[in-house]
C-alpha positions as CSV (number, residue, x, y, z in Angstrom):
1,M,29.9,53.6,4.8
2,R,26.6,55.3,5.7
3,L,26.4,59.0,6.6
4,L,23.3,60.8,7.8
5,H,23.2,64.4,6.8
6,T,21.3,66.7,9.2
7,S,21.5,70.4,10.1
8,D,19.7,73.3,11.8
9,W,18.5,71.5,14.9
10,H,18.0,75.0,16.5
11,L,17.8,73.4,20.0
12,G,16.0,75.8,22.3
13,R,13.9,77.5,19.7
14,S,10.3,78.4,20.3
15,F,7.4,78.4,17.7
16,H,5.5,81.6,18.0
17,G,5.9,81.6,21.7
18,V,5.4,77.8,22.2
19,G,8.4,76.0,23.6
20,M,9.7,73.2,21.3
21,L,12.0,71.3,23.6
22,D,9.7,68.3,23.9
23,A,9.3,68.2,20.1
24,Q,13.1,68.4,19.8
25,R,13.5,65.5,22.2
26,S,11.1,63.5,20.0
27,F,13.3,64.3,17.0
28,V,16.4,63.1,18.8
29,D,14.5,59.8,19.7
30,Q,13.7,59.3,16.0
31,L,17.3,60.1,15.0
32,V,18.9,57.7,17.5
33,S,16.4,54.9,16.5
34,F,17.3,55.4,12.9
35,V,21.0,55.4,13.5
36,A,20.7,52.1,15.4
37,S,18.3,50.3,13.0
38,E,20.1,51.4,9.8
39,S,23.6,51.0,11.1
40,V,24.6,54.6,10.3
41,D,28.3,55.2,10.6
42,V,28.5,59.0,10.8
43,V,25.9,61.6,11.8
44,L,26.7,65.0,10.2
45,I,25.2,68.2,11.7
46,A,25.9,71.2,9.4
47,G,25.5,74.1,11.8
48,D,22.9,75.9,13.9
49,V,23.0,73.2,16.5
50,Y,21.6,75.7,19.0
51,D,19.2,78.6,18.3
52,R,21.2,81.0,20.5
53,A,24.8,81.8,21.2
54,L,24.0,81.4,24.9
55,P,21.6,78.4,25.2
56,G,19.8,77.5,28.4
57,L,20.9,74.8,30.7
58,D,18.1,72.4,29.7
59,V,19.0,73.0,26.0
60,V,22.7,72.2,26.6
61,K,21.6,69.1,28.5
62,L,19.5,67.9,25.5
63,L,22.5,68.2,23.1
64,D,24.7,66.4,25.7
65,E,22.2,63.5,25.9
66,A,21.8,63.4,22.1
67,L,25.5,63.1,21.5
68,V,25.9,60.4,24.1
69,R,23.0,58.4,22.6
70,I,24.1,58.7,19.0
71,T,27.6,57.5,19.8
72,D,26.2,54.7,22.0
73,A,24.2,53.7,19.0
74,G,27.5,53.2,17.1
75,A,27.9,56.3,15.1
76,T,30.6,59.0,14.9
77,V,29.4,62.6,15.0
78,V,30.8,65.4,13.0
79,L,29.3,68.9,13.5
80,T,30.1,72.5,12.5
81,S,28.9,75.7,14.0
82,G,26.3,78.0,12.3
83,N,25.5,81.6,12.5
84,H,23.2,81.0,15.5
85,D,25.9,79.2,17.5
86,S,28.7,80.6,19.4
87,A,31.7,78.9,17.7
88,I,33.9,79.3,20.8
89,R,31.4,77.8,23.2
90,L,30.2,75.0,20.9
91,G,33.8,74.1,20.2
92,F,34.8,73.8,23.9
93,A,36.7,70.6,24.7
94,S,36.8,69.6,21.1
95,R,40.1,67.6,21.4
96,L,38.8,65.7,24.4
97,L,35.4,65.0,22.8
98,E,37.1,63.4,19.7
99,R,38.2,60.5,22.0
100,G,34.5,59.8,22.4
101,G,33.7,60.0,18.7
102,V,32.3,63.6,18.6
103,H,34.3,65.8,16.2
104,L,33.7,69.5,16.4
105,R,34.7,71.7,13.5
106,T,34.2,75.3,14.7
107,R,37.6,76.9,14.2
108,I,39.3,78.3,11.1
109,E,42.5,76.5,12.1
110,D,40.6,73.2,11.6
111,L,39.3,73.9,8.1
112,D,41.8,71.5,6.5
113,V,41.9,69.0,9.4
114,P,39.5,66.2,8.3
115,V,37.9,63.4,10.2
116,L,39.4,60.3,8.5
117,L,37.4,57.1,8.2
118,P,38.4,54.0,6.2
119,H,36.0,52.9,3.4
120,V,36.6,49.2,3.4
121,D,34.6,48.4,0.2
122,S,36.6,50.7,-2.1
123,G,39.9,50.9,-0.2
124,A,39.5,54.7,-0.1
125,T,39.6,57.1,2.9
126,V,36.6,59.1,3.6
127,A,37.8,62.6,4.7
128,I,35.1,64.7,6.4
129,Y,35.8,68.5,6.5
130,G,33.8,71.1,8.3
131,I,33.3,74.7,7.3
132,P,31.7,76.6,10.1
133,Y,29.7,79.8,9.5
134,L,32.3,82.3,8.3
135,E,31.4,85.9,9.2
136,P,33.4,87.8,6.5
137,R,34.4,90.8,8.6
138,L,35.7,88.7,11.4
139,V,37.6,86.0,9.4
140,A,38.8,87.7,6.1
141,E,42.1,88.9,7.5
142,R,42.7,85.5,9.3
143,L,42.1,83.7,6.0
144,G,44.3,86.1,4.1
145,V,41.7,87.4,1.7
146,D,41.4,91.0,0.6
147,E,37.6,91.3,0.3
148,A,35.4,90.7,3.3
149,N,32.6,88.9,1.5
150,H,31.1,85.4,1.7
151,F,32.3,84.4,-1.7
152,D,36.0,85.1,-1.0
153,V,36.1,83.6,2.5
154,T,34.2,80.5,1.4
155,K,36.5,80.1,-1.7
156,E,39.6,80.3,0.5
157,A,38.1,77.7,2.8
158,T,37.3,75.3,0.0
159,E,40.7,75.8,-1.6
160,R,42.4,74.9,1.7
161,I,40.4,71.7,1.8
162,R,41.3,70.9,-1.9
163,R,45.0,71.3,-1.2
164,D,44.7,68.9,1.8
165,V,42.8,66.4,-0.3
166,E,45.4,66.5,-3.0
167,S,48.2,66.0,-0.6
168,R,46.4,62.9,0.9
169,R,45.8,61.4,-2.5
170,T,49.5,60.8,-2.9
171,A,49.0,58.0,-0.4
172,G,45.7,56.6,-1.8
173,P,42.2,57.4,-3.0
174,V,40.2,60.0,-0.9
175,L,36.5,60.6,-0.8
176,P,36.1,64.2,0.5
177,V,32.9,65.1,2.3
178,V,32.4,68.7,3.3
179,L,29.9,70.2,5.8
180,A,29.2,73.9,5.2
181,H,26.8,76.3,6.9
182,T,26.2,78.8,4.1
183,F,23.7,80.1,1.6
184,A,24.4,78.4,-1.7
185,S,23.1,79.7,-5.0
186,G,19.8,78.1,-5.9
187,G,18.6,77.5,-2.4
188,I,15.0,78.3,-1.5
189,T,14.5,80.2,1.8
190,S,11.8,80.2,4.4
191,D,10.6,82.7,7.0
192,S,12.5,81.0,9.9
193,E,16.0,81.7,8.7
194,R,17.2,84.8,10.4
195,D,20.1,87.2,9.8
196,L,20.0,87.1,6.0
197,S,19.9,90.7,5.0
198,I,21.8,93.0,7.5
199,G,25.3,92.0,6.4
200,G,24.2,88.4,6.7
201,L,24.7,85.3,4.6
202,G,25.4,86.1,0.9
203,A,24.9,83.4,-1.7
204,V,28.0,81.5,-2.8
205,P,28.1,79.6,-6.2
206,L,27.7,75.9,-6.3
207,D,31.0,75.4,-8.3
208,L,32.9,76.0,-5.0
209,F,31.8,72.5,-4.0
210,E,32.0,70.7,-7.4
211,D,35.2,68.6,-6.6
212,F,33.8,67.0,-3.4
213,A,32.2,63.6,-3.2
214,Y,29.4,65.1,-1.2
215,T,28.6,68.5,0.3
216,A,26.3,68.6,3.3
217,L,24.9,72.1,3.6
218,G,23.1,73.8,6.5
219,H,21.3,77.1,7.0
220,L,18.2,76.8,4.8
221,H,15.3,75.0,6.5
222,G,13.8,73.3,3.5
223,K,15.3,69.9,2.4
224,Q,16.5,70.4,-1.2
225,E,18.9,69.1,-3.8
226,L,21.0,71.7,-5.5
227,A,23.1,69.1,-7.4
228,P,23.3,65.3,-6.9
229,H,26.2,65.8,-4.6
230,V,25.2,69.1,-3.0
231,R,22.2,69.2,-0.7
232,Y,20.5,70.9,2.2
233,S,19.0,68.6,4.7
234,G,16.8,71.3,6.1
235,S,15.7,71.6,9.7
236,P,14.2,68.5,11.5
237,L,11.2,70.5,12.6
238,A,9.2,73.3,11.2
239,Y,10.1,76.7,12.7
240,S,7.7,78.9,10.8
241,F,4.3,78.6,9.1
242,S,6.1,79.1,5.7
243,E,7.4,75.5,6.3
244,A,4.0,74.0,6.6
245,R,4.4,72.1,3.4
246,H,8.0,71.0,4.0
247,R,8.8,67.3,4.2
248,K,11.1,67.4,7.2
249,G,13.9,64.8,7.3
250,A,17.5,64.2,6.4
251,W,19.6,62.5,3.7
252,L,21.2,59.1,4.0
253,V,24.4,59.1,2.0
254,E,25.9,55.7,1.3
255,F,29.2,55.2,-0.5
256,G,29.4,52.0,-2.5
257,K,32.3,50.0,-3.8
258,N,33.0,52.4,-6.6
259,G,33.0,55.3,-4.1
260,A,30.0,57.0,-5.7
261,P,27.4,58.3,-3.2
262,D,23.9,56.9,-3.2
263,V,21.6,59.4,-1.5
264,K,18.2,58.5,-0.1
265,E,15.5,60.6,1.6
266,V,14.8,60.1,5.3
267,L,11.6,61.6,6.8
268,W,10.9,62.5,10.4
269,E,7.5,62.3,11.9
270,A,6.2,65.8,12.9
271,P,4.9,66.1,16.4
272,R,2.2,68.6,15.4
273,E,0.6,69.5,12.0
274,L,0.7,73.2,10.9
275,A,-2.6,74.6,9.5
276,I,-2.9,77.8,7.4
277,L,-6.5,78.7,7.4
278,R,-8.4,81.5,5.6
279,G,-12.1,82.5,5.6
280,T,-14.8,84.2,7.5
281,L,-15.1,83.4,11.2
282,A,-18.4,81.6,10.7
283,E,-16.9,79.5,7.9
284,L,-13.9,78.5,10.0
285,L,-16.0,77.6,13.1
286,E,-18.6,75.6,11.2
287,S,-17.1,74.0,8.2
288,P,-16.3,70.2,8.6
289,D,-13.4,70.7,6.1
290,H,-11.3,72.1,8.9
291,A,-11.7,69.3,11.4
292,W,-8.2,68.1,10.8
293,A,-6.8,71.5,12.0
294,E,-8.4,71.2,15.5
295,T,-5.3,69.6,16.9
296,A,-2.8,71.6,14.8
297,F,-0.9,74.8,15.3
298,C,-2.9,77.3,13.3
299,Q,-2.2,80.5,11.4
300,V,-5.6,82.1,10.6
301,T,-6.6,85.0,8.3
302,L,-10.1,86.2,8.7
303,T,-11.8,87.7,5.7
304,D,-14.9,89.1,7.4
305,A,-15.9,92.6,6.0
306,R,-16.0,93.8,9.6
307,R,-13.6,92.6,12.2
308,P,-15.4,90.2,14.6
309,A,-15.4,90.9,18.3
310,Q,-13.1,88.6,20.4
311,A,-12.0,86.9,17.2
312,M,-9.1,85.0,18.8
313,E,-11.2,83.8,21.7
314,Q,-13.9,82.5,19.3
315,L,-11.3,80.8,17.1
316,R,-9.7,79.0,20.0
317,T,-13.0,77.4,21.0
318,R,-12.5,75.1,17.9
319,F,-8.7,75.6,17.2
320,P,-7.2,75.9,20.7
321,D,-3.7,76.3,19.3
322,T,-4.3,79.3,17.1
323,L,-1.0,81.1,17.3
324,V,-1.2,83.8,14.6
325,L,-4.3,85.8,13.6
326,S,-4.5,88.4,10.9
327,F,-7.3,90.2,9.0
328,D,-7.8,90.6,5.3
329,P,-11.4,91.8,4.8
330,E,-12.8,90.8,1.4
331,G,-14.7,93.4,-0.6
332,V,-13.0,96.3,1.2
333,E,-10.5,98.6,-0.5
334,A,-7.0,98.1,0.6
335,K,-5.9,100.7,3.1
336,E,-2.5,101.9,4.1
337,I,-0.8,99.8,6.8
338,S,-1.9,101.4,10.1
339,T,-1.3,98.9,12.9
340,Y,2.0,98.0,14.5
341,S,1.4,94.3,14.0
342,S,0.7,94.7,10.3
343,R,3.9,96.8,10.0
344,L,5.8,93.9,11.6
345,A,4.2,91.4,9.2
346,A,5.2,93.6,6.2
347,A,8.8,94.2,7.3
348,E,11.4,92.5,5.2
349,D,14.3,92.6,7.6
350,D,15.4,93.8,11.1
351,L,15.8,97.4,9.8
352,G,12.2,97.4,8.6
353,I,11.0,96.3,12.0
354,C,12.9,99.1,13.7
355,C,11.7,101.7,11.2
356,G,8.1,100.4,11.6
357,F,8.4,100.8,15.4
358,L,9.6,104.4,15.1
359,E,6.8,105.3,12.7
360,H,4.3,103.7,15.0
361,V,5.3,105.4,18.2
362,R,5.9,108.9,16.8
363,G,3.7,109.1,13.7
364,R,6.4,109.6,11.0
365,A,8.9,107.4,9.3
366,P,12.6,107.7,10.2
367,E,14.8,110.0,8.1
368,E,17.7,108.7,6.1
369,A,20.2,109.7,8.8
370,E,18.2,107.9,11.4
371,Q,17.9,104.8,9.2
372,S,21.7,104.9,8.8
373,A,22.2,105.0,12.5
374,L,19.8,102.1,13.0
375,R,21.6,100.1,10.3
376,E,25.0,100.6,12.0
377,A,23.6,99.6,15.4
378,L,22.1,96.4,14.0
379,E,25.3,95.6,12.2
380,A,27.3,96.2,15.4
381,A,24.9,93.9,17.4
382,R,25.1,91.1,14.8
383,L,28.9,91.2,14.8
384,E,29.0,91.2,18.6
385,E,26.9,88.1,18.7
386,A,29.1,86.4,16.0
387,E,32.1,87.0,18.2
388,L,30.5,85.3,21.3
């Protein structure tokens, strides 16, 4: 039994204004080829299939094509919804799609309804459960928990799964596999995971998943092992320059005769390299050390004591795909942040962005009452999107 753990496809996302649909098609090509060549039985997608609750038509078409090609290659698909997805829209026609080998787990009612697959070598049943992104304020009452927080709603979800596993073990051995779109303790974040701070994803402890044969996590974009049986696959493509050093890929999980999972790393080929360059304009334009970055997406920090005229235009004569430019003059005393772009770069969350905008346009920072109003508006907007 071979399972391929993926997550965070973010179909429809752009990279600093550059569309990534072609790069995402290339990833799908690699995925389908791997499924066919390695005889993968199940492809797991642990949330954030789309980048928006209302994806464009070409983005929906890409997912449609991907699911058809994966099932044609011989694999079953099990996917959950993430905080970027509309659970209702992504879960449309789920019962009908199951007939074609695509199993959607986007509803609370399906938390303890597994996809059951026979594991011939061990005689056990592989039971695959999906925990979609659980917005505490929207699901706490439906789950019957008193506190609307990520720990309590996730604990209730995993307890429902455990009860179902135990009931099935009366008929024979069960290997429970859980997909969950959440922020587990010990995970390392990157700049491209949004909605973390304004009532967003709170960390949940790893011991919630300790009784499962394998837990396929989604949400964090870096591939990482939190425990031998608890892992993030990360996103298949880099969605921020903070991911420049990530090794993008997936995990191939194979259950042997004894039912223990053997996990191997799978790597995807990146369509473009990411370059983070720093130096004076003259150094960057002349040094042969940067030749490799001429075809890369570039983030550049210029250190000239005086800001060069037409810096972006000059950089693009050598690095045509320079997408981000900032200035950090060496030998000059640090000054207070004075430009709107620098305020945006320094902002830690959505509230910081809004406060920086207000300070920029009117020359003074928002008062506490204004910050409170902004915080409430952001929370209302996030909850409205979660309900879509």
